[in-house]
N, C-alpha and C positions, 0 to 999 in steps of 0.2 A: 680025905685027909693030906693031900699035896697041895691041899690050897693051905689049911691050917696051920699046917710046919713052915709054909712060906711065909705065913704072915706073922707065925711066932719069932719067926726068922729074922723079919723086918724091923718087927718090934721093937727087938732088941736095939738098934743102935738109931732111936728116937728115946726124946725123955718124955713128947709128950705127943698125945693124936689125936685129933678133933673127930670126933664120930657123928656122920650125918644124922639129921634128923630123918625122924621117917614120914614119907608121904602121907602127904593131905588126904583125908577122906570126904569125900564128896556122898550126898544124899543123893535119891533118885529122883528127887524131884530136879535135882540141880544137871543131875543127867539127862533127864527126861527134857528139858528147858532148854541144856545146850545144845540138845541133836537137833530139837524144831529153829533152834538162831540158827547153827550153822545149815538147815535144809532152804532156810528163808532168804540168807546169806548165798547161797548155793543159784536160787530163784533169779532173787535180785541183780546178781553179774552176770547170768544167763539173759535178762532181758535187757540188762544193760548193753553189751557183745550183741546183743540182735540190732537191738538202736544200732551202735555204731557201726557197724556191720552196714546198714542198712544208709545210715549215711554216708560212711566213706562210698560204698556205690554209686548213691548219687553225688558229692562230692566228684568223684573219680568220671564221673560221664560227663558232670558239668564243666570240669576244668578240659577234659577230652574235646567236647563239644565247645567251650570257648578257643583254645586252642588251637581248633580248628579253621572256626569261622576269624582269628586273630591272621592265622597265615594265611588265607585264601584272601582277606583285606590287607595284608601285606602285598602277596602276589598280586592283587587289583591295581593296587598303591605304585606298585612294579613298573605295571604293563603302562598305568596313569604316567608316570613320570617317562618311563620311554617313549611314550607318544608327546610328553610334551618336549622332551630333548632333541626327538626327532623332528617336530613341526618349530624350537627354536634354531635347530641345525640349517632344517631346511631354506630359513626367514633369510639366516646370516650367507647363508652360500648363495641363494638369491642378491642378498644384499651385496656381497662381494663380488658376484658376479658384476653388476651392474658400477660399483668402482673401478674394478680390471678395467671396466668397458671404458669405463672415462677418463682413466689414466692414460688408454692409450690414444683417446683424442684429445686430450692434453698436449700428448707427446708431438704428434702429428701437427696442432696448433703451434707447438713449439717449435717445429720445424718448419712450418709455415714464416714462423716469425724470424727464424732465422736466415732461412732464405732471404726473406725480404732486408733484414740488416744487410746480408752479404751483398745483395744487388746494390743496394743505394751504395755503399761503400765502397763497393772497385767497379761497377759501373757511371752509376748518375752522379755521384759528387766528383770521380777522378774526370770525369768528362765535363763539369760544369768548371773544374779547376784550370783543365786542358785550355778551355775556353776561352777565360782569363787572362792566363798567359801567353797565348797566341797570339788574341790581340792587344798584349803588351810591344807587340812586332810590329804594329802601327806607326806611321813617323808621322812628323809635322804637324798640320792643324789639324790630322785626323784622330790623332792621338788624345783624345777629350773623353769625360764621362759621359756617357748618354744613356741612352732609356736602356740599350742593350747591356753594358757592365750593369745599370740600375737591378735589372731585371732577373741576369746571371746572379748577382750577389745576394739578389732577394731567395730565387732557388736556390743557392747554398744554405742560407739561412731555415728554410720551408725543410730539406733534405736534414738541417740539422738538428731540427724539430721534431720530427717527424722518427729520425733513431732516436732521440730521449726517451719520445711518447710510448716506441716500440719495445726499448730496452727495460722502458717501466712497466709496460705489461709483459714481458719475458720475467721478468723477476716478481712478476706476483702469478703467472704460469707455473714457475717453479717452485714457491712456496704453495701453492693449490694441491700439487701433483706430491710434496714433502707431504700436505694433512691426509692428502689420500691414503698416500702408504701409510702414516703411521693409526688411520683407522682401517686399513685391512692389517696391520699388525695384530691388534688390538682382538680384531675377529679371528684373525687366524689364532689368536692364543686361547680365544672362549671355543673356538671350532675344537681344539687339541685337548683342553678341559674337557668340554663336552664328549667328545670325543671316548677319551679316558674314562671319564663317567659312564658311559653308555656300556663299555666294557666291563667295569665293576658292576653294574647293574644287572646286566645280563648272565653273567657270571652266579651274581646272589641270585637271579629267578630262579634257573635249574639246579640249584641246589635243593635236595632233600634232605627230611630229618636222617635219613636211613643213609646221607651219603658216605663215605668212608674214611672222606676228608675235613669233616668235622673236629672241633677244637673247643674246648673250655677255656673261657679264660676266668683268671684264678689273681688277676691284678687289683689294684685299688683306685687307678686312672679311669675316669669316668668312658667306653669305646663311643660313646652319643659327641666327636668333640665338634659338629656341627654348632656354629655362631651364629651364622648369614640363615635369616631369617625366609622363606620362600619367594614374599612380597621383596625381598632386596636383590635375590635369585631372577626374578622375573624383570624387575626393574633396571639392573646391571645388562640385561642382554637386549631390554628394550632400549636403554640409553644409548649404548653399541648401535645398532639398527638406525635408530633418530639420526644421530650422530654423523654417520655414513650419509645417511640422504639428506642432510644438510650440508654436507661436503661434494657432496653430488649434485645439487643443485648450486650451490656456490661456483661451482664446474662451469655448469653449465652454463651461469650466468655472465659467467668471467669470457666463456668459449662465446657468445651472442657479444659482449662487447668487444673479444678483439676482433670477430666479422665485421662491426660497426669503426672500429678503428685502422685497420686493414683497407675496407671499402671507403671510408673518410677520407685517408692519407695516400691512399694511387688516387682521387679525386681531387686532392690539394695537389699533388704532384704532377696530375695531368693538366691541372689548370694553368700551374705556374708554367711547365713546358710547354704549352702553346702560347704563353703570353712573351717567354723568350722568342720562340720560334715566332709569334708575329714582330716583337721589336726587331728581330734582327732581316725578317724582310722587310719592314719601314724600313731601316740602316741604310740598305743592301738597295731599295729602289729610290733614296734619298743620294746614296753616291752614286748609283749609276745615271741617274737623274743630272747632279753634278759633273759627270766625266763628261756625260755626251754635251753638256753644254760649253764644258770645257775643250772639247772637240773639236765646236762647229766655231769657236772664238779663235783657237787655235789655228786653224784652216785659212781664218780671217784675215788672223794678224799675219799667219804666210806668206796672204795673197798681198796685202798691205805692206808687209814689209819689202816683196819683190818689186811691186811697183812703186815702193817709196825709193829702191834701188834706183832703178828704173831713171824715178826722174830725177835723183843725187845725178846720176850718170849724164842727162839731157842737161841740167843745169851747168856740170862742169863743161860740156860740149858747149853749151850758148857763151859759155865765157871764154872758152878758150876761143872762139869765132869770133866776139864783140873785141877780144885782146888785138886782133888782126887789123879789124877796122878801127879801132886807138891807135893802133900804129899807123895807119896808113891815113888819119887825119895829123897827127903829130909830125907825120912825114912831110905833108902839103902844107900845114903851116911853118915848118924847119926854113923847108924850100925858099916859100915866099917869104921870110924874113930874109932872105939874101936880095930882095929889092933893093936898086938903087935912088937917092936921094927921095924926090916927089913919091916915086912908084911906091914907095913904103907908106903907104896909107892904109885906112882900117873900111876899106871898099866891103861890100856882099859877099865877097868870097871869103874875106876874112870874117866877118860878123858870120857867116854860116858855118867856115870850119870851127870859128871860136865855141858857136852855139852846140856842132857837131859835139865836140869834146864835151864840153859839159852836161849833154842829154846821155856819152855815149858814160861818161862819169855814174850819173846819179844812174843809169841801167845796169852797170858793173854792180854797183853799192848795192843795188837792189835785190839782184844777181846772187851778190855773197850773201846777202841777209837770208835769202828763201835758203839758199844751200846752206847756208848753219843750222836754218831752224829743220830743214830736210837731214839732215847731218844726225841733228838733234833726234829726230823722231824716231830715224829708222835703227838711230843706238834704244831708244826708250822699247820701240818693237820688237826689235831682238830679244830686250831682256824682258819682256811680258814675254815673250814665244820659250824663253827659256825658262820663268817660272811659271808657265802653263805645262809643259813639258814634264817641267817637277811634280806640280800638280797631279797633273796625268799619273806619273810613276804613283804618287801618294794613292790618287784612289784605286790604283792598280792593285796597288797591294792592299790595300785595306779590304775592295772587294774578293780577293783572293781571299785573304785571311777571316773574311764574316762567308764569305758565299761558298767558297771551296772546302778549306779546312773545320772552320767550325763545325756550319751545316751539317756537312760528311762525319763528324763526331757523332754529333746530335742523333742523327740518322739511326745509331746502335743504341739508344736510349732506348729502354722499353718498362714501364710499368704494366702489372698484369697482376691479378687477384692473387697470387701466390698461391 
C-alpha cells in the first residue's frame, strides 16, 4: 500500500510515464540448451586454463633454466675476461720492465758519452791547444811548420770530429729515451685502464641477483656503449707491446752502435796521440842531434878562435920585431950615406943593405897581409861563435818547449773506454 501511494504521488508530477515491457519468455528446450552450453563453456575454459597453467610452468622453468645458463655463461665470460686482462697486464708489465731497464741502460750510455765529451773538451783539446800555443814560443829558425805542428792540428781535427760524432750519438740516445718513455706512458695508460676494468668486472662478478644494491634502468640510452670490438682491444694491447719491443730493439742497437763508436773514437784518438808523440820524439831527436853538432862546432870554433888570437898576437909581435930590423938597416944606410968622395960607392955592403931593406919590406907586407887575414878570420870566427851560441839557445829553448813543457802536458792526456 505504501508503494502504490508513493507511485501515485510520483505520477502526478509527470505528464507521460513509459511502462517497461514484460521479460522474455523462454522455452524449456532453450533452457536445457543454455545449460548444456554453459556447461560446455566451463569445461572448455577449464581445459584451456589447465593447458595455459602447464605452458606457464614450462615457460617459467625454461626461462629460469635459460636465465641460470645465461648467468653462468656471463660469469664464465667474466672469468675469461679476467684471465685475458691478467695475461695482457702481465705481458705489458713485463714489457714495461724491459723498457725501464733499457731506459736506465741508455742513460748510463749517455753518461758515458757525456764523460767522453767532457774529457775531450777539458783535457785533450785544451792540452793540444796549449801545446800549439807553447810551440809558438819557439824562436828563430826553429819557429817552423814541422811534422809536430801538422800532427797536433790533425789531432785537434780528430778530437773535433769525435766530439761531433759523439754529440750526434747523444742526440740519438736522447731521442730514443724520449720514444721509450712515450711507449711506457701508453703502457701505463693501458695498465691503468685495465686495472680499472678489472675492478669493475670484479665488482660485477661478485654481484648476485639477491644483492641489495641492484637497480633497474628506466632510461632510453643503451647501456651497452661499447663500440670497440674485442679484436680491436686485443690489437691495441698487441700494438703497444710490439711498439715497446721495437723501441727496445732500437735502443739495444743504438747501445751496440755507441759501443762501436766509442771504441773506434778511442782507437782513432790513441792512434793520433801516438802519431803526435812520435812526431815529438823525432823532432826532439832532430833538435838534440843538431844541438850536439852545434856544440861540437862551437867548441871547435872557440878553439880555432883562441888559436887565431894567438896567431894574431904572434904576427903582431913578428911585425914589431921586423920594425927593429928595418930601423937597423935604415940606420946603417943612413950612416953609410955620410961616406966622403969616392968612398960613397955601391959596394957589396950597400947592395946587401939595400937588398935587406927590400926583403924586409916584402916580408912586412906579407906579414901585414896575413895579419889582416888573421884579423878578418878571427872576426868571422867570433861572429860564427856568437851565431852558434844563439842557435844553441834556440835549440835549448825548442827542446825545453817540446821535451819538457809539451811532453809533460801530453803525459796527462788519457783516453779510456769511459
